[in-house]
mmCIF file as gemmi writes it, N, C-alpha and C atoms, coordinates in Angstrom:
data_model
loop_
_atom_site.group_PDB
_atom_site.id
_atom_site.type_symbol
_atom_site.label_atom_id
_atom_site.label_alt_id
_atom_site.label_comp_id
_atom_site.label_asym_id
_atom_site.label_entity_id
_atom_site.label_seq_id
_atom_site.pdbx_PDB_ins_code
_atom_site.Cartn_x
_atom_site.Cartn_y
_atom_site.Cartn_z
_atom_site.occupancy
_atom_site.B_iso_or_equiv
_atom_site.pdbx_formal_charge
_atom_site.auth_seq_id
_atom_site.auth_asym_id
_atom_site.pdbx_PDB_model_num
ATOM 1 N N . UNK Axp A 1 ? 83.385 99.607 113.773 1 0 ? 1 A 1
ATOM 2 C CA . UNK Axp A 1 ? 84.558 99.436 114.527 1 0 ? 1 A 1
ATOM 3 C C . UNK Axp A 1 ? 84.337 98.17 115.461 1 0 ? 1 A 1
ATOM 4 N N . UNK Axp A 2 ? 85.1 97.223 115.412 1 0 ? 2 A 1
ATOM 5 C CA . UNK Axp A 2 ? 84.89 96.023 116.334 1 0 ? 2 A 1
ATOM 6 C C . UNK Axp A 2 ? 85.564 96.399 117.607 1 0 ? 2 A 1
ATOM 7 N N . UNK Axp A 3 ? 84.884 96.474 118.698 1 0 ? 3 A 1
ATOM 8 C CA . UNK Axp A 3 ? 85.42 96.668 120.031 1 0 ? 3 A 1
ATOM 9 C C . UNK Axp A 3 ? 85.691 95.222 120.668 1 0 ? 3 A 1
ATOM 10 N N . UNK Axp A 4 ? 86.891 94.936 120.852 1 0 ? 4 A 1
ATOM 11 C CA . UNK Axp A 4 ? 87.131 93.614 121.472 1 0 ? 4 A 1
ATOM 12 C C . UNK Axp A 4 ? 87.309 93.621 122.977 1 0 ? 4 A 1
ATOM 13 N N . UNK Axp A 5 ? 86.913 94.647 123.575 1 0 ? 5 A 1
ATOM 14 C CA . UNK Axp A 5 ? 86.963 94.87 125.128 1 0 ? 5 A 1
ATOM 15 C C . UNK Axp A 5 ? 86.411 93.677 125.82 1 0 ? 5 A 1
ATOM 16 N N . UNK Axp A 6 ? 85.231 93.262 125.245 1 0 ? 6 A 1
ATOM 17 C CA . UNK Axp A 6 ? 84.342 92.223 126.024 1 0 ? 6 A 1
ATOM 18 C C . UNK Axp A 6 ? 84.497 90.802 125.298 1 0 ? 6 A 1
ATOM 19 N N . UNK Axp A 7 ? 85.611 90.529 124.907 1 0 ? 7 A 1
ATOM 20 C CA . UNK Axp A 7 ? 85.878 89.155 124.318 1 0 ? 7 A 1
ATOM 21 C C . UNK Axp A 7 ? 85.656 88.203 125.498 1 0 ? 7 A 1
ATOM 22 N N . UNK Axp A 8 ? 84.778 87.181 125.376 1 0 ? 8 A 1
ATOM 23 C CA . UNK Axp A 8 ? 84.457 86.296 126.375 1 0 ? 8 A 1
ATOM 24 C C . UNK Axp A 8 ? 84.843 84.877 126.046 1 0 ? 8 A 1
ATOM 25 N N . UNK Axp A 9 ? 86.1 84.497 126.619 1 0 ? 9 A 1
ATOM 26 C CA . UNK Axp A 9 ? 86.594 83.235 126.123 1 0 ? 9 A 1
ATOM 27 C C . UNK Axp A 9 ? 85.737 82.107 126.747 1 0 ? 9 A 1
ATOM 28 N N . UNK Axp A 10 ? 85.629 81.024 126.044 1 0 ? 10 A 1
ATOM 29 C CA . UNK Axp A 10 ? 84.84 79.817 126.52 1 0 ? 10 A 1
ATOM 30 C C . UNK Axp A 10 ? 85.129 79.447 127.98 1 0 ? 10 A 1
ATOM 31 N N . UNK Axp A 11 ? 86.438 79.468 128.406 1 0 ? 11 A 1
ATOM 32 C CA . UNK Axp A 11 ? 86.728 79.059 129.693 1 0 ? 11 A 1
ATOM 33 C C . UNK Axp A 11 ? 86.514 80.031 130.779 1 0 ? 11 A 1
ATOM 34 N N . UNK Axp A 12 ? 85.688 81.118 130.53 1 0 ? 12 A 1
ATOM 35 C CA . UNK Axp A 12 ? 85.456 82.153 131.5 1 0 ? 12 A 1
ATOM 36 C C . UNK Axp A 12 ? 84.287 81.776 132.562 1 0 ? 12 A 1
ATOM 37 N N . UNK Axp A 13 ? 83.446 80.758 132.168 1 0 ? 13 A 1
ATOM 38 C CA . UNK Axp A 13 ? 82.4 80.491 132.982 1 0 ? 13 A 1
ATOM 39 C C . UNK Axp A 13 ? 81.387 79.639 132.234 1 0 ? 13 A 1
ATOM 40 N N . UNK Axp A 14 ? 80.748 78.684 132.877 1 0 ? 14 A 1
ATOM 41 C CA . UNK Axp A 14 ? 79.863 77.77 132.116 1 0 ? 14 A 1
ATOM 42 C C . UNK Axp A 14 ? 78.637 78.332 131.856 1 0 ? 14 A 1
ATOM 43 N N . UNK Axp A 15 ? 78.096 78.142 130.578 1 0 ? 15 A 1
ATOM 44 C CA . UNK Axp A 15 ? 76.75 78.582 130.233 1 0 ? 15 A 1
ATOM 45 C C . UNK Axp A 15 ? 75.722 77.538 130.723 1 0 ? 15 A 1
ATOM 46 N N . UNK Axp A 16 ? 76.134 76.356 130.973 1 0 ? 16 A 1
ATOM 47 C CA . UNK Axp A 16 ? 75.256 75.31 131.441 1 0 ? 16 A 1
ATOM 48 C C . UNK Axp A 16 ? 74.271 75.628 132.635 1 0 ? 16 A 1
ATOM 49 N N . UNK Axp A 17 ? 74.714 76.19 133.79 1 0 ? 17 A 1
ATOM 50 C CA . UNK Axp A 17 ? 73.847 76.635 134.649 1 0 ? 17 A 1
ATOM 51 C C . UNK Axp A 17 ? 73.677 78.023 134.835 1 0 ? 17 A 1
ATOM 52 N N . UNK Axp A 18 ? 74.05 78.808 133.92 1 0 ? 18 A 1
ATOM 53 C CA . UNK Axp A 18 ? 74.005 80.357 133.898 1 0 ? 18 A 1
ATOM 54 C C . UNK Axp A 18 ? 75.073 81.009 134.599 1 0 ? 18 A 1
ATOM 55 N N . UNK Axp A 19 ? 76.111 80.262 135.027 1 0 ? 19 A 1
ATOM 56 C CA . UNK Axp A 19 ? 77.138 80.996 135.862 1 0 ? 19 A 1
ATOM 57 C C . UNK Axp A 19 ? 77.849 82.076 135.176 1 0 ? 19 A 1
ATOM 58 N N . UNK Axp A 20 ? 77.936 81.927 133.756 1 0 ? 20 A 1
ATOM 59 C CA . UNK Axp A 20 ? 78.546 82.903 132.984 1 0 ? 20 A 1
ATOM 60 C C . UNK Axp A 20 ? 77.836 84.289 132.905 1 0 ? 20 A 1
ATOM 61 N N . UNK Axp A 21 ? 76.518 84.265 133.352 1 0 ? 21 A 1
ATOM 62 C CA . UNK Axp A 21 ? 75.866 85.518 133.362 1 0 ? 21 A 1
ATOM 63 C C . UNK Axp A 21 ? 75.804 86.2 134.694 1 0 ? 21 A 1
ATOM 64 N N . UNK Axp A 22 ? 76.459 85.54 135.678 1 0 ? 22 A 1
ATOM 65 C CA . UNK Axp A 22 ? 76.597 85.916 137.077 1 0 ? 22 A 1
ATOM 66 C C . UNK Axp A 22 ? 77.971 86.484 137.498 1 0 ? 22 A 1
ATOM 67 N N . UNK Axp A 23 ? 78.894 85.843 136.814 1 0 ? 23 A 1
ATOM 68 C CA . UNK Axp A 23 ? 80.336 86.275 137.073 1 0 ? 23 A 1
ATOM 69 C C . UNK Axp A 23 ? 81.118 86.373 135.773 1 0 ? 23 A 1
ATOM 70 N N . UNK Axp A 24 ? 82.254 86.932 135.764 1 0 ? 24 A 1
ATOM 71 C CA . UNK Axp A 24 ? 83.102 86.944 134.589 1 0 ? 24 A 1
ATOM 72 C C . UNK Axp A 24 ? 82.758 87.847 133.484 1 0 ? 24 A 1
ATOM 73 N N . UNK Axp A 25 ? 83.245 87.694 132.315 1 0 ? 25 A 1
ATOM 74 C CA . UNK Axp A 25 ? 83.041 88.618 131.322 1 0 ? 25 A 1
ATOM 75 C C . UNK Axp A 25 ? 81.689 88.901 130.796 1 0 ? 25 A 1
ATOM 76 N N . UNK Axp A 26 ? 80.908 87.778 130.709 1 0 ? 26 A 1
ATOM 77 C CA . UNK Axp A 26 ? 79.469 87.944 130.351 1 0 ? 26 A 1
ATOM 78 C C . UNK Axp A 26 ? 78.662 88.892 131.315 1 0 ? 26 A 1
ATOM 79 N N . UNK Axp A 27 ? 79.024 88.732 132.554 1 0 ? 27 A 1
ATOM 80 C CA . UNK Axp A 27 ? 78.419 89.656 133.613 1 0 ? 27 A 1
ATOM 81 C C . UNK Axp A 27 ? 78.89 91.108 133.315 1 0 ? 27 A 1
ATOM 82 N N . UNK Axp A 28 ? 80.267 91.263 132.977 1 0 ? 28 A 1
ATOM 83 C CA . UNK Axp A 28 ? 80.77 92.627 132.654 1 0 ? 28 A 1
ATOM 84 C C . UNK Axp A 28 ? 80.013 93.188 131.437 1 0 ? 28 A 1
ATOM 85 N N . UNK Axp A 29 ? 79.716 92.362 130.421 1 0 ? 29 A 1
ATOM 86 C CA . UNK Axp A 29 ? 79.005 92.753 129.281 1 0 ? 29 A 1
ATOM 87 C C . UNK Axp A 29 ? 77.577 93.208 129.62 1 0 ? 29 A 1
ATOM 88 N N . UNK Axp A 30 ? 76.939 92.36 130.395 1 0 ? 30 A 1
ATOM 89 C CA . UNK Axp A 30 ? 75.51 92.76 130.777 1 0 ? 30 A 1
ATOM 90 C C . UNK Axp A 30 ? 75.475 94.085 131.588 1 0 ? 30 A 1
ATOM 91 N N . UNK Axp A 31 ? 76.558 94.173 132.512 1 0 ? 31 A 1
ATOM 92 C CA . UNK Axp A 31 ? 76.711 95.46 133.129 1 0 ? 31 A 1
ATOM 93 C C . UNK Axp A 31 ? 76.931 96.543 132.312 1 0 ? 31 A 1
ATOM 94 N N . UNK Axp A 32 ? 77.693 96.407 131.233 1 0 ? 32 A 1
ATOM 95 C CA . UNK Axp A 32 ? 77.906 97.392 130.278 1 0 ? 32 A 1
ATOM 96 C C . UNK Axp A 32 ? 76.787 97.881 129.459 1 0 ? 32 A 1
ATOM 97 N N . UNK Axp A 33 ? 75.924 96.905 129.227 1 0 ? 33 A 1
ATOM 98 C CA . UNK Axp A 33 ? 74.662 97.228 128.557 1 0 ? 33 A 1
ATOM 99 C C . UNK Axp A 33 ? 73.7 98.047 129.577 1 0 ? 33 A 1
ATOM 100 N N . UNK Axp A 34 ? 73.754 97.785 130.722 1 0 ? 34 A 1
ATOM 101 C CA . UNK Axp A 34 ? 72.852 98.351 131.732 1 0 ? 34 A 1
ATOM 102 C C . UNK Axp A 34 ? 73.341 99.753 132 1 0 ? 34 A 1
ATOM 103 N N . UNK Axp A 35 ? 74.67 99.859 132.269 1 0 ? 35 A 1
ATOM 104 C CA . UNK Axp A 35 ? 75.196 101.193 132.824 1 0 ? 35 A 1
ATOM 105 C C . UNK Axp A 35 ? 76.135 101.914 131.843 1 0 ? 35 A 1
ATOM 106 N N . UNK Axp A 36 ? 76.439 101.204 130.773 1 0 ? 36 A 1
ATOM 107 C CA . UNK Axp A 36 ? 77.385 101.763 129.767 1 0 ? 36 A 1
ATOM 108 C C . UNK Axp A 36 ? 78.728 101.107 129.966 1 0 ? 36 A 1
ATOM 109 N N . UNK Axp A 37 ? 79.617 101.038 129.1 1 0 ? 37 A 1
ATOM 110 C CA . UNK Axp A 37 ? 79.584 101.852 127.773 1 0 ? 37 A 1
ATOM 111 C C . UNK Axp A 37 ? 78.961 101.218 126.748 1 0 ? 37 A 1
ATOM 112 N N . UNK Axp A 38 ? 78.522 100.063 126.76 1 0 ? 38 A 1
ATOM 113 C CA . UNK Axp A 38 ? 77.847 99.449 125.588 1 0 ? 38 A 1
ATOM 114 C C . UNK Axp A 38 ? 76.596 100.025 125.152 1 0 ? 38 A 1
ATOM 115 N N . UNK Axp A 39 ? 76.48 100.592 124.029 1 0 ? 39 A 1
ATOM 116 C CA . UNK Axp A 39 ? 75.315 101.402 123.589 1 0 ? 39 A 1
ATOM 117 C C . UNK Axp A 39 ? 74.415 100.574 122.717 1 0 ? 39 A 1
ATOM 118 N N . UNK Axp A 40 ? 73.12 101.02 122.629 1 0 ? 40 A 1
ATOM 119 C CA . UNK Axp A 40 ? 72.137 100.519 121.949 1 0 ? 40 A 1
ATOM 120 C C . UNK Axp A 40 ? 72.728 100.489 120.435 1 0 ? 40 A 1
ATOM 121 N N . UNK Axp A 41 ? 72.227 99.527 119.666 1 0 ? 41 A 1
ATOM 122 C CA . UNK Axp A 41 ? 72.757 99.27 118.252 1 0 ? 41 A 1
ATOM 123 C C . UNK Axp A 41 ? 74.05 98.543 118.206 1 0 ? 41 A 1
ATOM 124 N N . UNK Axp A 42 ? 74.585 98.115 119.331 1 0 ? 42 A 1
ATOM 125 C CA . UNK Axp A 42 ? 75.759 97.201 119.276 1 0 ? 42 A 1
ATOM 126 C C . UNK Axp A 42 ? 75.338 95.858 119.023 1 0 ? 42 A 1
ATOM 127 N N . UNK Axp A 43 ? 76.373 95.048 118.582 1 0 ? 43 A 1
ATOM 128 C CA . UNK Axp A 43 ? 76.225 93.614 118.165 1 0 ? 43 A 1
ATOM 129 C C . UNK Axp A 43 ? 77.065 92.811 119.288 1 0 ? 43 A 1
ATOM 130 N N . UNK Axp A 44 ? 76.311 91.678 119.564 1 0 ? 44 A 1
ATOM 131 C CA . UNK Axp A 44 ? 77.006 90.69 120.385 1 0 ? 44 A 1
ATOM 132 C C . UNK Axp A 44 ? 77.277 89.563 119.438 1 0 ? 44 A 1
ATOM 133 N N . UNK Axp A 45 ? 78.516 89.155 119.195 1 0 ? 45 A 1
ATOM 134 C CA . UNK Axp A 45 ? 78.863 88.091 118.231 1 0 ? 45 A 1
ATOM 135 C C . UNK Axp A 45 ? 79.293 86.876 118.853 1 0 ? 45 A 1
ATOM 136 N N . UNK Axp A 46 ? 78.415 85.781 118.745 1 0 ? 46 A 1
ATOM 137 C CA . UNK Axp A 46 ? 78.756 84.502 119.391 1 0 ? 46 A 1
ATOM 138 C C . UNK Axp A 46 ? 78.868 83.429 118.571 1 0 ? 46 A 1
ATOM 139 N N . UNK Axp A 47 ? 79.723 82.409 118.837 1 0 ? 47 A 1
ATOM 140 C CA . UNK Axp A 47 ? 79.77 81.181 118.07 1 0 ? 47 A 1
ATOM 141 C C . UNK Axp A 47 ? 78.534 80.541 117.798 1 0 ? 47 A 1
ATOM 142 N N . UNK Axp A 48 ? 77.715 80.254 118.943 1 0 ? 48 A 1
ATOM 143 C CA . UNK Axp A 48 ? 76.512 79.666 118.919 1 0 ? 48 A 1
ATOM 144 C C . UNK Axp A 48 ? 75.727 80.071 120.168 1 0 ? 48 A 1
ATOM 145 N N . UNK Axp A 49 ? 74.392 79.979 120.074 1 0 ? 49 A 1
ATOM 146 C CA . UNK Axp A 49 ? 73.572 80.332 121.119 1 0 ? 49 A 1
ATOM 147 C C . UNK Axp A 49 ? 73.826 79.653 122.388 1 0 ? 49 A 1
ATOM 148 N N . UNK Axp A 50 ? 74.26 78.318 122.338 1 0 ? 50 A 1
ATOM 149 C CA . UNK Axp A 50 ? 74.475 77.662 123.53 1 0 ? 50 A 1
ATOM 150 C C . UNK Axp A 50 ? 75.902 78.15 124.175 1 0 ? 50 A 1
ATOM 151 N N . UNK Axp A 51 ? 76.616 79.089 123.578 1 0 ? 51 A 1
ATOM 152 C CA . UNK Axp A 51 ? 77.743 79.61 124.283 1 0 ? 51 A 1
ATOM 153 C C . UNK Axp A 51 ? 77.228 80.827 125.181 1 0 ? 51 A 1
ATOM 154 N N . UNK Axp A 52 ? 76.065 81.26 124.948 1 0 ? 52 A 1
ATOM 155 C CA . UNK Axp A 52 ? 75.4 82.36 125.672 1 0 ? 52 A 1
ATOM 156 C C . UNK Axp A 52 ? 74.764 81.77 126.947 1 0 ? 52 A 1
ATOM 157 N N . UNK Axp A 53 ? 73.985 80.754 126.62 1 0 ? 53 A 1
ATOM 158 C CA . UNK Axp A 53 ? 73.165 80.003 127.74 1 0 ? 53 A 1
ATOM 159 C C . UNK Axp A 53 ? 72.848 78.729 127.315 1 0 ? 53 A 1
ATOM 160 N N . UNK Axp A 54 ? 73.003 77.79 128.273 1 0 ? 54 A 1
ATOM 161 C CA . UNK Axp A 54 ? 72.531 76.333 128.269 1 0 ? 54 A 1
ATOM 162 C C . UNK Axp A 54 ? 71.527 76.069 129.465 1 0 ? 54 A 1
ATOM 163 N N . UNK Axp A 55 ? 71.123 77.243 129.949 1 0 ? 55 A 1
ATOM 164 C CA . UNK Axp A 55 ? 70.234 77.242 131.099 1 0 ? 55 A 1
ATOM 165 C C . UNK Axp A 55 ? 68.902 76.723 130.697 1 0 ? 55 A 1
ATOM 166 N N . UNK Axp A 56 ? 68.042 76.456 131.663 1 0 ? 56 A 1
ATOM 167 C CA . UNK Axp A 56 ? 66.704 76.1 131.372 1 0 ? 56 A 1
ATOM 168 C C . UNK Axp A 56 ? 66.028 77.136 130.519 1 0 ? 56 A 1
ATOM 169 N N . UNK Axp A 57 ? 65.073 76.751 129.61 1 0 ? 57 A 1
ATOM 170 C CA . UNK Axp A 57 ? 64.516 77.602 128.564 1 0 ? 57 A 1
ATOM 171 C C . UNK Axp A 57 ? 63.935 78.984 129.105 1 0 ? 57 A 1
ATOM 172 N N . UNK Axp A 58 ? 63.219 78.94 130.23 1 0 ? 58 A 1
ATOM 173 C CA . UNK Axp A 58 ? 62.809 80.261 130.69 1 0 ? 58 A 1
ATOM 174 C C . UNK Axp A 58 ? 63.862 81.168 131.171 1 0 ? 58 A 1
ATOM 175 N N . UNK Axp A 59 ? 64.906 80.523 131.739 1 0 ? 59 A 1
ATOM 176 C CA . UNK Axp A 59 ? 66.036 81.503 132.231 1 0 ? 59 A 1
ATOM 177 C C . UNK Axp A 59 ? 66.867 81.971 131.032 1 0 ? 59 A 1
ATOM 178 N N . UNK Axp A 60 ? 67.064 81.17 130.029 1 0 ? 60 A 1
ATOM 179 C CA . UNK Axp A 60 ? 67.797 81.428 128.731 1 0 ? 60 A 1
ATOM 180 C C . UNK Axp A 60 ? 66.895 82.52 127.98 1 0 ? 60 A 1
ATOM 181 N N . UNK Axp A 61 ? 65.692 82.473 127.879 1 0 ? 61 A 1
ATOM 182 C CA . UNK Axp A 61 ? 64.958 83.426 127.204 1 0 ? 61 A 1
ATOM 183 C C . UNK Axp A 61 ? 65.03 84.676 127.93 1 0 ? 61 A 1
ATOM 184 N N . UNK Axp A 62 ? 64.956 84.691 129.184 1 0 ? 62 A 1
ATOM 185 C CA . UNK Axp A 62 ? 65.066 85.98 129.992 1 0 ? 62 A 1
ATOM 186 C C . UNK Axp A 62 ? 66.397 86.595 129.665 1 0 ? 62 A 1
ATOM 187 N N . UNK Axp A 63 ? 67.53 85.868 129.581 1 0 ? 63 A 1
ATOM 188 C CA . UNK Axp A 63 ? 68.803 86.405 129.349 1 0 ? 63 A 1
ATOM 189 C C . UNK Axp A 63 ? 68.826 87.076 127.908 1 0 ? 63 A 1
ATOM 190 N N . UNK Axp A 64 ? 68.313 86.246 126.949 1 0 ? 64 A 1
ATOM 191 C CA . UNK Axp A 64 ? 68.3 86.719 125.561 1 0 ? 64 A 1
ATOM 192 C C . UNK Axp A 64 ? 67.488 88.055 125.458 1 0 ? 64 A 1
ATOM 193 N N . UNK Axp A 65 ? 66.317 88.04 126.09 1 0 ? 65 A 1
ATOM 194 C CA . UNK Axp A 65 ? 65.388 89.184 125.964 1 0 ? 65 A 1
ATOM 195 C C . UNK Axp A 65 ? 66.011 90.507 126.839 1 0 ? 65 A 1
ATOM 196 N N . UNK Axp A 66 ? 66.816 90.213 127.798 1 0 ? 66 A 1
ATOM 197 C CA . UNK Axp A 66 ? 67.422 91.295 128.492 1 0 ? 66 A 1
ATOM 198 C C . UNK Axp A 66 ? 68.43 91.983 127.495 1 0 ? 66 A 1
ATOM 199 N N . UNK Axp A 67 ? 69.241 91.232 126.891 1 0 ? 67 A 1
ATOM 200 C CA . UNK Axp A 67 ? 70.303 91.679 125.935 1 0 ? 67 A 1
ATOM 201 C C . UNK Axp A 67 ? 69.535 92.509 124.784 1 0 ? 67 A 1
ATOM 202 N N . UNK Axp A 68 ? 68.561 91.763 124.257 1 0 ? 68 A 1
ATOM 203 C CA . UNK Axp A 68 ? 67.69 92.452 123.123 1 0 ? 68 A 1
ATOM 204 C C . UNK Axp A 68 ? 67.126 93.785 123.529 1 0 ? 68 A 1
ATOM 205 N N . UNK Axp A 69 ? 66.459 93.734 124.831 1 0 ? 69 A 1
ATOM 206 C CA . UNK Axp A 69 ? 65.868 94.989 125.329 1 0 ? 69 A 1
ATOM 207 C C . UNK Axp A 69 ? 66.84 96.132 125.404 1 0 ? 69 A 1
ATOM 208 N N . UNK Axp A 70 ? 68.047 95.856 125.57 1 0 ? 70 A 1
ATOM 209 C CA . UNK Axp A 70 ? 69.2 96.918 125.693 1 0 ? 70 A 1
ATOM 210 C C . UNK Axp A 70 ? 69.48 97.412 124.307 1 0 ? 70 A 1
ATOM 211 N N . UNK Axp A 71 ? 68.941 96.89 123.264 1 0 ? 71 A 1
ATOM 212 C CA . UNK Axp A 71 ? 69.068 97.355 121.986 1 0 ? 71 A 1
ATOM 213 C C . UNK Axp A 71 ? 70.359 96.63 121.272 1 0 ? 71 A 1
ATOM 214 N N . UNK Axp A 72 ? 70.69 95.525 121.836 1 0 ? 72 A 1
ATOM 215 C CA . UNK Axp A 72 ? 71.863 94.865 121.204 1 0 ? 72 A 1
ATOM 216 C C . UNK Axp A 72 ? 71.304 93.663 120.381 1 0 ? 72 A 1
ATOM 217 N N . UNK Axp A 73 ? 71.946 93.59 119.16 1 0 ? 73 A 1
ATOM 218 C CA . UNK Axp A 73 ? 71.634 92.464 118.241 1 0 ? 73 A 1
ATOM 219 C C . UNK Axp A 73 ? 72.566 91.283 118.488 1 0 ? 73 A 1
ATOM 220 N N . UNK Axp A 74 ? 71.99 90.177 118.713 1 0 ? 74 A 1
ATOM 221 C CA . UNK Axp A 74 ? 72.773 89.036 118.807 1 0 ? 74 A 1
ATOM 222 C C . UNK Axp A 74 ? 73.105 88.249 117.531 1 0 ? 74 A 1
ATOM 223 N N . UNK Axp A 75 ? 74.178 88.047 117.25 1 0 ? 75 A 1
ATOM 224 C CA . UNK Axp A 75 ? 74.646 87.439 116.001 1 0 ? 75 A 1
ATOM 225 C C . UNK Axp A 75 ? 75.413 86.085 116.243 1 0 ? 75 A 1
ATOM 226 N N . UNK Axp A 76 ? 74.913 85.078 115.633 1 0 ? 76 A 1
ATOM 227 C CA . UNK Axp A 76 ? 75.728 83.78 115.854 1 0 ? 76 A 1
ATOM 228 C C . UNK Axp A 76 ? 76.511 83.476 114.497 1 0 ? 76 A 1
ATOM 229 N N . UNK Axp A 77 ? 77.553 82.852 114.76 1 0 ? 77 A 1
ATOM 230 C CA . UNK Axp A 77 ? 78.48 82.516 113.633 1 0 ? 77 A 1
ATOM 231 C C . UNK Axp A 77 ? 78.298 81.245 113.025 1 0 ? 77 A 1
ATOM 232 N N . UNK Axp A 78 ? 77.611 80.417 113.762 1 0 ? 78 A 1
ATOM 233 C CA . UNK Axp A 78 ? 77.196 79.04 113.139 1 0 ? 78 A 1
ATOM 234 C C . UNK Axp A 78 ? 76.172 78.972 112.227 1 0 ? 78 A 1
């Protein structure tokens, strides 16, 4: 079942400096991974990895690992 609760529009925050992980829908998604309701085994579907982060490599890797460590599979459509 596709849960569209956490659809993150491109305009919700820039991935360039990591702002999208601090505010907006991506922050809500990350909080949902941490505290619920997003469960292990869920999938995060994104157009391209650069939609998730365009931050410096160490910061982007930390974000990806945080999501993966919560048991979320990241899927890119590109």
